[in-house]
Structure formats: C-alpha cells, structure tokens
N, C-alpha and C positions, 0 to 999 in steps of 0.2 A: 723357941719353936723352929728356928731356921735350921738347926742341925739334928733334929730328932726324926728325920724322915724314915730311916731304916726300920724303925719300930712299926710304922704304918704298913710297910710293904710286906710284912710277914703275914698279914691277914688278907692278901689278895684273893686266895682261893675261896674265901667266904663272901666275896663281894657280890652283892645282888645287882645283876645287870638290868633288872626290870625297873629299878629306881633311878630317876634322873634328878639330881639336886637342882633346885631352881635358884638358889641364892649363893651358890658357891663360886661360879665363874662370872667374871666381869667381861664386857666386850674388849677385844684386843686393841681397839682404837678409841680415841676420845672424840670422834666426830659421829654424826648420825650414821647408823648402819644402812647403807644402800648397796644392793647386791647386783653384781653382773653375772653371778652364777650361783645356783642353789645346790643343795645336797642331793645326790642321786641323779642329777641332771644327766641326760644322755649325751655322751661324747662319741667320737669316732670309733674308739676301741675299748672304752671303759665307762663306768659310772663315775661322775664327779664325786670325790671323796670328802668335800668340805664346802665351805662358803667362800665365794670370791667377793671380797668387800671392796667397793670402789674407794679410791683415795683421792677423789676430786681432781683426777687427771694429772696428778703430780706425785713425785717421789719425796722421801725424806720425812714422812709423818712418823711420830713416835708410835712404836708398837709395844704394848704393855703385856706382861704376863697375866694371864686370865685368873691365876690363882697361885698360891705358894707351892713350892716343890723344888725340883732340881733339874738342871739341864742334863738329860740322859743321852742326847745325841745331837751332833751338829754335822750337817752334810752340805758340802759345796760341790756343785756339779755344773757342767756347761749347759745341760738340758734339764728337763723335769722341773723340780721345785727351785732350781738355782741355789741360792743361799737359804738354808732352812734350819730352824731350831725346833727341837722336841723337848718338852718339859713334862716330866712325870710328876704327878700330884699325889699327895697322901691318900686321897680317896680312891686311888686305883686307876684313874683316867690319865691319858696323855694328851696334851695339847700340841698342835703343830702349826708353825708359822712359816709360810713359803714365799718365794720370789722377793726376798729381802734385799735392800740396797746395801746395808752394812749392819753390823752388830753393835751393841752398846760397847763402851770403852773397855769394860772388863772382859766381855766375851770376845771382842775383836782382838785384844792382846793375846788371849788364850789360843784362839784359832790361828792367828798369824804365826805364833810360835810353832804350832803343829805344821803349818804349811812350809815354813822355812826348814823345819826339821826333816820333813819328807821331801822337800824341794818339789812341791807340786801345788798348783792352784786347787785342783780337785782333791778333796780330802773327806773322810768320814770318820768321826771319832765318837766314842761312847764313854764320856766322863763317869766316874763313880759318884755315888750320891753326895759325898762330902766335898767334891771339887768345886762345883758351881751351884751352890744353893741359891734359890730364887725366892724373893718375898712377893707378896701380893702387891699389885700396882707398880711393880718395878719395870722400868723401861729396859727392854731386852734387845731392841733392834729398831731399825728405821725402814719404812716400807719402800719397795722398789719395783723392779721390772726384770729381775734376773731369771735365768733359766728359760723354760718354754712359755713364758708369759707373753701374751699378745698386747699388753699395755699395762701401765702402772696399776697395781692392785695388791691386796693382801689375800693370799690363800690361807684359810684358817680351818683347822680340823680339831675334832675331839675323838680320840680312840679309846676303846675299852682295854682291859688288861690282856685281851687276846689279840690286840692290834687290829681290831675291826673298827672301821670308821663309823661314827654315829652322827646323825643330824645334830649339829650344835644348837639348833633351835629348840630341841627337846630340853635343853638346859637353861632356857630363858633368854637366849641371845636371839633377837628377832629384828626384822625389818618391817616397816609399815606396809601393809598390803590389804586393800579393801576391794580389790578387783577379782572377779571370778575368772577361772582359767578359760582360755579361748580354745575352741575346737575348730580345726581347719578342714579335716577330711575324715570320713568314716569308710571302712571297707569291710566286705564280707569275704570269707575264704571257704572253699569247699575242701573236703578232706579225702574223698575217694571218687570212684567212677559213678557211684550212685547219686551223690549229692549234686544239688544245683541251686543257684540263686539267680532269679530273673532269667531262667533258661540258659545260664552260662556256668562255666566252671573255672576254677583257679582263683585269682584275686579279682574281686568285682568292686569297682567304686560305686558308692551309694550317694544319692542326691541329698545333701545336707541343707536343712531349712532353719536358719537362725531365728529364734523367737526372743521374747523379752526376758531380762534378768537371768542371764546365764542358762537359758533353756534352748534346746535344739531338738527339732524333729527330723526324722529321716523319712523320705517318701516311702510309702508302704512297699514291701518287697514280697515276691513270691519265692518260696524256698522249699526244699525237700532234703531230707537226710541229715547227716551230721555236719554242722558248719561251725565256723568261728568268726569272730569279728576283730577288727583292728582300728586304731584311732590315731590321728595326728593331733597333738594337743600341746600347749605350753601355757605358762603363767607369766604375768607381769606384775611387779610391785608398783607402789604408788609413784616413786620418784626415779624410776629407771625404765628405759624403753626395751631393755634386753628381753629376749625370749627365753625365759628360764623354765626349768623343769617343774612338773607338778609333784605333789607329795603323795597322793594316793589315788588309785582307781578301783572302783568296785563295779561289778556287773551283776545283773539280776535277770532271770528268765522266768516270766510269769509270776513275778513276785518273790521267787526263791533265789537266794544268793548263789551265784555261779562261781565267782572268783574275786579275790582282792589282791591288789598289787600295792605293797606298802614300801616306800623308799625311806625307811628310817634307819636301816643299818645293813651292811653287807660285809663280806670279807674280800681282801685283795685277791685271793685265789679264784674267786668266782667272777670278778669284774669283767674278765675277757669274754664271758658268756653273754654280754650285752648283745652279741651277734645273734644269739638265739631269741632274745626278746624282740628285737626289731626285725622288720622285713629287710634283710640285708640287700637283696637284689634291688628292691625299690629305692633304698637309700643310695646305693652306688650309681643308679641310673637317673634318679630324680632329685637327689640331695635332700630328701625329706624322710623323716623317721616315723614309720608306722609302728606303734607299739601293739604287738599281737596279744590279744586278751584271751589266749588259750596256751596251754603248755604242751609243746611238742616233745617227742622222745629226746633223750640226751640233753635235757635242759636241767642243770643242777642248781639253778638260782634259788636262793633262800628268801626272795622277796615276796613269794606267793603265800597266801593263807586262805582258809575257808573256801577251798576249791571243791567244786563238784564236777565230776567227769572231766577234770582238767580244763574247765572253762568252756568246753564245747557244748553246743546245744543240739538236741535232736528234734527235728521238725517232721511231723507226720503229715500225710496227705489229708486235705479237707479239714484243717484245723486253723484256729486263730490264736496267735501268740503275741507277746510283747517282750522285746529285749531292751534292757535299759543300762546305760552307763552313768555312774556317778563319779565325777572327777573333782578332786579337792586340792587346794593348795594348803600350806601348813597352817595358815590362819583360819582355816575352815570355810573359806569362800568356795562355793561349789557350782558346778555346771552339770546339767542333766542332758543326756541324749536318749531319745525315745525312738525305737525302731519297731513299727508294727509289722508282723509277719503273717502272711497267709500261706498255709501249707498247700503246695500244689506240685505234684510230680510231673516233671517235664520230660518230653521225649527229646533226648539229646542225640545229635548227629555225631557218630564216632569218627574221629580223624583216621584216615587210612594209615595203616602201620608202615612205619619207615624204619628199615633196618639201620642200626647204628654202626655200620661198618667203619665209618671214618672217625668214630669216637672211641674213647677208652672208658670202661666201666670201673669206677672206684667204689669199693665197698667199705663202708665206715668201720666195720669191725675186722678188717683184714689189712695187712700190709701189701702195698702194690709198688712194683718197680716198673717204670716206663723207660724204654730205651729206644733210641734212634740215632744213627750216625755216631757222633762223638759225644752225645749227651745221654745221661741217665738221670731219672728223677725218683727219689725215694720218698714215698708217701706212707708213713707208718700208721699202724692201727690207731683208731680214734683221732685221726687228724680231721676228718669230716664228721658232720653231725648225721648226714644221711647218705645213702648210696646215690651216686651221681654219674651220669655220662659226661665226659669232658673232651673238648678238643685237645689233641696232642699231635704236634708235628714239629719237625726240626728242619730248618733250611740253613745250610752252612753252620755258622756259629750262633744262629738265632733260634731260640726256643719259643714256640707259641703254645702256651698252656692255658687254654680257655680264656675267660675274662674274669675280672675281679668282681664277680656277682655271687659267688658261692662262699658262705662263711666257713672259716676254718678255726679249729680249736687250738692248733699249735703249728709249729713250723714243719714244712717239708723241706727236702734238701735237693739242690741241683748240683750235678757233678759233670764237669767237662774233662774230656781227655785232651790234654794239650801237648801230647808227644810230638805232633807235627810242627810245633812252633820252634823257632830258633832258641838255643839255650839262653842267649842274652835277652830275649823277649819274655821268657816265661815268668820271670819275677815282676814284670810290669803289667801282667794281666789281672783283671778282676771281673767279677760277675755283676752285671748292671741290670736293673729293671728299666725298660724303655717306657716312658710315660709322656702324656701330653700329645698335642697335635703333631709336634715335630719329633716325637719319640726320643726325647732327651734322655741320655743314660744317667741313672742314679745308682750310686754304689750301694750294693747290699752285702758284699763280702768277698774275701779272697783267702781261703785256707788251703794251702797247698801241701799235698803228700805225694812226693814223686812227680809223676806226670798227670795227677788228678787235682783239679781246682774245684773247690766246693764252697757252697754258701747256703744258709738257711733263710727262709722267708715264709710268712704266713698269709700271703695273698697270691692268687693266680694272676696271670698276665703274660706279657711278652718280656723275655729276658735274652741277654746276649753277652758274649764275651766282649770286653772292652780293654783298651790298652791306655796306660798313662805313663808317658816317658818324660813329662815335664815336672819340674819342681814347683813348689808353691811360690806365689808372689809375696814379697815383703816390702812394704812402703812406709817410710816415716810420715807421720801426720803433722806433728806440731814442732818439728825441729829439723835441722840440717846438720850435715857433718861439720864438726869444728865449731858448733854454735855454743854460746853461753846460755845456760839454763838456770841461772841462779834464782830467778823470780818465778820459775815454773814449779807447780806442785806435781804435775803429772807428765809422764813420758808416754806418748801414744804412737802406736804402730799398727798398721792395717795388714792383715794376712789373708790370703785367698788361695784356694785351689779349685779350679773350674772343672776338674774331672773326678778323681776318686775322693777328694775332700781331705780336710785337715785331720791328721791322726794325733800328732803331739807337737809340742814346741818347748824350747828351753832358752832362757835368756840369762846372760851373765854380764856383770860389770867388773872389769879388772879381774876376771876369772872367778868372781864370787856370784853364786846364784841369786837372782832377784825375782821376787814375786811379780808376775804380770797377769792381771785378771783378763780372762778371755770371754767376750760376748759374741757368740756365733751369729746373732741377729744383725750385728753391725760389722762383723769381721774385725773387731778391734781388740788389740792387746794394750793394757794400761798398767803402768807402774806408778805407785804413789810414793813420792820422795819422802813423805812423812814416815815411811818405814825405817828411815835412818840407816839404811844399808849402804847407800851411796854417800861416802864421806870425803872422798878425795877431790882435789881440784880438777885434775885431768882424769877423764874416765873413758875407758874403751868398752863400748857396748858391742855385744855379740849375741845374735839371735839365730837359732837354728830351728827351722820348721820342716816337719816331715809329713808327707801325705800318706794315704792308706795303703799304697803299694810300695812305700819305702823311698820314694824320691825325696831328697832333702835340698833345701836352699839355705844359704847363710847370708845374713846381713851384718855388716860391721860399720861402726861409725864412732867418732870421738866427740865427746861433748865436755863442757867445763861448768863447774859450779863453785861458788864461794860459800 
C-alpha cells in the first residue's frame, strides 16, 4: 500500500467534496486535543485556516501523520508556518502541520540535504509521490514554536484537492466543548439617509441583557428603513480559556431566515476579505471585531448561504418585529439573541454640509494618483471597497494618508522623488510606516528605479523616508574567540538591525557554508554541530549579515573542536 499512491490521485476530479470521512484521519498528537485557535477564527487580516492545538506549553511532542500518503511539500520559512509539512492522502485531501520544532530523522535528513544544496535555511520543496511515502501513525515531526507562532502549539489543517482549507472537526477530530458561545456586544447599522435606529444613524450600540442558558435579549429598539446588525461573539472550549471563533451564525427576521454564516471552508484567495466581514474601523479603534450580519457590495466571501436581501431587514413605520441571532460552536452548543423592533420613523437632524476641500475623493472603481511635493501615491482600481474621502498631505518627506480605519483589498504604492539627496545617501533610503506613540519607523520597502523610491502597502497611515547607514549587530552568545567547543552541540549567535531590519545572512566555517537556523522572535542564529559539517580541529567562523538597504556587517572568530 505504501507505494501505490499514484493510482489514487488519478481519480481526484471525481472526488465528492460534500463527504467528510469520519474514520480516516487520526489526531496528529497523542495527547487530549485542547485548542488555542479554531477553524475560521477571525484574525487581523485573514481567517484561521486550521486548528491550533495546545502542546501543554512545551515543545518536542511527537507529531503523527493523520493518515497514509506521501509528503508533497516541505516549507521552512522565518515567518508564517515556520517549519511545515504537507502530506497528500489517497482520498484526495492534504494535511498540513505547522510551527514544527524539527522533522523525523528521515525527513530531517532529506530537508537538510536540500538546505545544504541550496545553501539556505529557508527552502520550499515538492517531493514526488515515490520519494517520501508516509504510513498511518508514522511520527513525521516534533511540535515546536517556529515561524509566526506566539507560543508552543501545533497548527493543523486539512485541505481539499483545490487547496481550500476545511474545518478538521468535520472529519471527526474534535475538542471537548460543552459551553455555549458568549455574546459581548450587539450593534445596529443604518444603510442610508432614510434609515434610523433609536433616532440615530450609523453604527448604534444596543443594550445587551444576558439571560439564562445562552440566551440574550436586547432592549427593544425603535427603527425605520433598511438596517443591518452586527455581533461581537466568541466561543470557549472546556479546557482552555482562549477566546476562539464560533462555527456558525444564523439570523431570522419575523421567523424567516435572513442569513447564514458558516465557517466550514474557504479559499486562500478570499481570506483577505475578512476586512469586509468585520467592522474594520471599529476593530482598528476599539480592538474588538464586530461581525457584520449583512453583505455589503464588493464582498466576495463564500461563507454565506440562505441569504435574503443580503441579510438586511426592512422596518416599516408602526410595525412590530423581532430579529433573532442563533450562534453555534462546532459541537452544537448555541446562544440566541432576541431583538424586539418597533417601527417608528424619526425626524433626523441633518448635519450641515461640509465641503471636503482638504480631502481627496477615492473612487473604488477608478485608479487615483495623489501627488504633492516629492511624493506620489498610486491607488489602483479595486483597492478600496467603497468610495471614500481621505486626508492627504505631505510635509517634507512625511506623507499623511488618512488613518488605518479604511479596509483595503490590495496594495497601493508610495513613490518618492529622491533626486535632491546626495548620491551616496540614495542607496541607504527606505520607506517606513510611522507607528505607535513615538512614531517609530517600520520598514515597508525600498525599490529604486533611477531617482524614484517605491514601496507597496495595504494600510493607510503616516509614512516617511528613512535612512539606514548602520550595519546589523552580530553578537556571539555561547562562545568566545579561540574557545574550545568540543562539548557543545550548538553554536549560537544573535543578530539585530534596529532600523531597516535583517534581509539575509550567510555563515561559513573554513570557507564551507553551514546551516544556521534563524528565529526572528529571539534574533538568534543557531548551528547544530550534529550536521557533521564542522570536522576540523581549528575552525574559522565567518558570518555576514545584511540589512534591507544593503548595509553589511561581518563577524569572524576562531573556535576549536575535537
């Protein structure tokens, strides 16, 4: 069975995606499944594509293949999933294991050969089906904290044959959960100048009244016109305090279903449109995610079904209505929110018209170029979801482009004319976003064509030209020059760059390239002497580190081993 996988993959096109085998995949760990993150959970710029399984606050737990197949991809990166393995299974699904500490002996030997061949820590390889066959229950790796992980855990995914992540719980992998989802806040939204809620327009907070057994009431509201609702909600499993995502939200207006939001599957192409699901401005200013239970234009998410009038409700004058939300976790625990609505047309005071002379109008379906002084900004068609007025001004080399409260679908591009800088300084310039109270510069890019420096970004805010003329810092951690390291397994060096950031590094011993793993969270470079590359008694170590504008620093030392 181990080597007959190619025959199965010929039938991918006939694979029925609506069927989820319950007894095929085993859990990837042999400890109780406790989650720090659920599938579809709302993140800053994407939906969570798998389960984050707790590893008891430690690294090095055995990670098992959830089923037979072959390793179809191995990726090692400084960020993202860190060290990750992808296994393609005969039934057409692919399982993914991320933030690994290290691979099994067989896979570790394979990937290190690739790293030494490419002379790079970061690699991505796609073995063919016969190279790395995998049996059921085989240990493929050990859990860790590599890449963009905020603590030790295993990120686990199951994808279909179109590379769309699917909730692994649909395949029988589950965590104990007997608690109903929690509801923190409820909001109403008006859609036009005619609509109102409690005599107001815009986003209106509603008074939430918790009841017993997962039931919530909202204080009766007076409304008129076309309105929508939003909710702040999360779920907790039995053995974890984490605020995890819910599995499904349904809404009903006067007993008729209005909308369903089902977090069971999505594509990576659409995950960036989470900015259209949540109230982006509220999240950026309040750090809380309101899920909008209505579908605005330019919202391509596939999570919705059974929608009527895009989830909006129409409230007429002198009527009585009820809007209800049903919020479920994967285990079927549910919470209900009841909102009584009295139809009442309100007389609204119109705000006096204010001309937008100081603002620039950006149309979502048009390309706009903003220019001032030595700065131009290219905002291409379909960058915004809606037409918006934005603040735009330039003061010397500082660009003020609104605030990060408007969701964007893709990058816009900032261009600086640097012709007035000295020739020796031009290559040391970069474009930085200024953030935080002290407006600390954060590198976003530096692509130079002649006297134009450009960078792309997908958030509005304050940007400036910055200069970096200093090379990175390189500091030995567990050794000194001319030290004997015979009893050491690891060689550790810290690298830092406080301005533009680390771009690349290269380490050699006696002129031969050595693998040094880089952890950006700790600024640490680590070489494992068990690679058996360092074999001489006297060894000359040389490390060259380069930042993002090309400044380089060189560290050299001699060490001895027997």
